[in-house]
N, C-alpha and C positions, 0 to 999 in steps of 0.2 A: 409513570412518566418517563421521558427521556429530554435530555436537552440536546438539540441539533446546532451544530457550528458550521458556518459557510462564511467562504471567503479566505484569503490569505494576507496575511500579515505583512510589513513593509520589508523586512529583511528575513533571510532565513534563520538566525538567532533568534528574533521574535517570533516567528512561525512555529519554531520546535518549543517555545515557551507555551505557546498556545495550547499545544498536544498535551506537553507536560503537566500544564495546568488542568485540564480535562481529568487526567489519571488521579490528582491530588484531590481535585473536587468530588470523583466519585467514591475515592476512599473516605471521605469525610462525611460526606452526605447519604451516601448512598444510591444517588441517582445516575442512571446510567447517561451516555452521552455517544453521540452519532459524529462523525466530522467526514466529509468528502469531498475532496479540494483537489487543486494543482498547485501543488508544491513548487518553489522557486527552482531554477536550472542547476541540480546538484547532482554528485554521486555519494550517497550514504552509504558508508561503511560500517559494517558490523563489527562487535569486539575481537571476532577470530580473526578478521583482516589486519587489524592493526597488530597483532602480536607476529603477523606473518616478516620474513628478513625483505620480501618485496614490496612493504607498503609506503615505503616514502618514494617509490618511484610510481607504484599504483596512483597514488595522490598527483603526481606530477603528470602522470596522463592524464588523468581527469582535468586539470588545468588547462591541458595544453588541448584539450578538445574544448574549452569552454565552460567546464561546468565545475561549479565550485565544490570542492572534497568536504564532507560532514562526515560527522560519526552519529550513529545511532544507538540507544539504550537497548531495543529490542533485538533479538536474535537473530541470526542469517548473514549470509554474505553480501556482498555490494550490490545496491539496485542504484538505478539512475533514474531522474527525473529530467525531462527535457524543458518543464513550463507547462506542457499540455498533458503530460502523462499524470493520471488520477493517482492519489493516496485516499486510501480508508481506514479510518479508526473507529475502533468501538470499545468504549471503556464498561466495563460491567462490576458491579460489587462483587467480593467473595468474602467467605467466611473461614477458609481453609487455603492457605497459597499451596499447599500439597496436593490438593484435590482440584478437578475440573480442566486439566490443562488440554485434555484431549478432546473433551465435550466442546469445549470453547474453538477448538481449532475445527472440529467436525462443523459445529454450527455455522461460522463462518465462510468456511468453502462451501457448505449446502446454500447457505442464502447467494452467496454470488452466483453458483451454478443456477439456480433457480432464476434470478434475476435478468442475468445474461440470457439462459434460456429463452425468457419470456419476451426478449428484446429481438430474437431470432436468430442468436449465434447458437453454432453446434460446438457444445463445450462438454470436456469431462474433467472429472478428478485425477489427478497426475501428472506427470510430465516427461518430456524427452530426455534422454541421456544427454548430460553435460550443459543444461539449461542453467543461465545465471541464479544466483541465491535458491540452490536446492532445496526442496523439501517436498515431504510425502502430501502435503494437505495441499500443493498448487492446483491453479485452474489452468486447462489448456485448450484450445482447439483439437478438434478431434476428426479421426478420417472416419470415413463410411461405416468401419468395423467398431467403431469406437474407440482407436488408439489413440492417446496423446500424440501429437504431432508438433505442437506449437504454445510455448509457455504465454500464457495472457495474464496471469496475476500470480505472484509468490505471497505468502502468508506468514507472518512472525509475531510474536507474542511477548511480552513482559509483564511479570507479576510481582507486586508487593503488597505489603500489609493492607488489607481492605479493599483491593480494587487490582482488576487484569487488565491489562491494554492487548488488543488484539489488533494489528496492523495489515494491511494489503498493499502492495505496488500494483495497479490496474494499466495495461497499456490498451488504449483505446482505439485511438487512430492510427491506419497505416501509414501516415504520414512520420509516426514518431518510429516505426520498426527499423529504418536504415540507421536513423540517429542514435539509435540504442545500441544498435549492432556496433556502430562505430566507436563509441567511447569502450563498450563493454569489454570489446574485446583486448584491447591493451591493457586496460584494467585487470583482466582475470589472469593475462598472460603476466604482468608484472607480480601479479600476488602467486602465480605458481599453481592455478587452480584450473581444471580442465574447463572449459566453456566452447561451445560451440553456436558460433552467432547465429544459424540458419534456426534455431529452437526459440528465436524471439518472434512470438506473434503480436496480434492485436484482435480486438472484439470486432473490429469491421472485416479483418479477413476471415474471420468465424463467421461472418451472415448478419452480423450485428449492425447498430448506427456508427457512423463514423464521427460522430459529435461527442465531445468529452461530456458537454454539458446536458445532453439527453441521459448519458449513462450514468452520470454522477447522481441526478437526481432520481433515478430509478433505484439506483444501489442505495441511496439515502432511504428511501421509502421501504427497501426490503427490511433494512436493519432497523426501522422504526418499529415495525410491525403492527401497526395500528394504533400505538400507544397516544396517549396526549404528548406534545410536542412543546416546547418552547424552542424558539429559534433566536441564534444571536450572530450577528454578522461580523467578521473582523476585516481590517482593511480599510480603505478610501471610504466605504458607502456608509458604515457606522460604525462608531466607536465600540471599543472594547469596553466589555461589563453593559451595555444595554441590552436588555433581554426581554424583546416583545413578544406577545402570543400572537401566533397565525394560524 
C-alpha cells in the first residue's frame, strides 16, 4: 500500500510540514508515500549553502527576484520553484539507515527516466557541467548521441531512523526555464558556486508535455507502481487528514 498526497498547503511552512509529516508517518507505520505537486514560489537552500560566506547575499538575491528563501533538510545545493515547477517526494521504510542509499537514488532516477521517456521526452541520466544542484543521479535532456545537455531534474535524499525520503525538483514547462535561469544565476554567484544558466532545461524542451499536471500524474503513477493507494489532498480542496480511497 502507498499513500498519495496531492495539492499544496496554504503557506510554505505548512507545505513543508506536510512533507515532513510523511517521513514521520512512514517511519512510524511502514507505509510508503508519494507526493508530486507544485510548491510555492521559493528558493530552497541546502545545508551546505547555509555555511557559505555569501549565504546572506544569496537569500537577498532570491528575495529581489520574488522568491521566498527557505531551507531544506535534504542534501544538495539551492533549487528554485516558480510556483509551476514540480517537486517529487517518495518516502520509504528502511531497516538500516546505513544501507540502501545508492539503491534509492537509482530507483528514483530510473523511475523518472522511464516516465519521462514514456511521455516522449529524450532523457538520460547525468547532467552537463556547472548545472544547478549538481549530482550524479540527475536526469537531463540528451543529444542524439545520448549525452546530457540540459538538466531537467535534480535528486536529493534524507534518511532518518525508520524511513528515507527521496526528493526531486522537476522542470516541466519551457516557460519556467528563463525564470529559473534569472534567479539561480545571482544566487549561485553569491554562493561562489559555479553555475551555467544554459544548463537549465525542461521536459517540454526534451520533447515531452508542457503541462505540469500531465507530468505530475504520470510521475505519481510511476512511483505508485500499481500498489493499492489511498489519496489525500491538502490545501483548499480537501482538509488535511481526510483520506479517501479512489
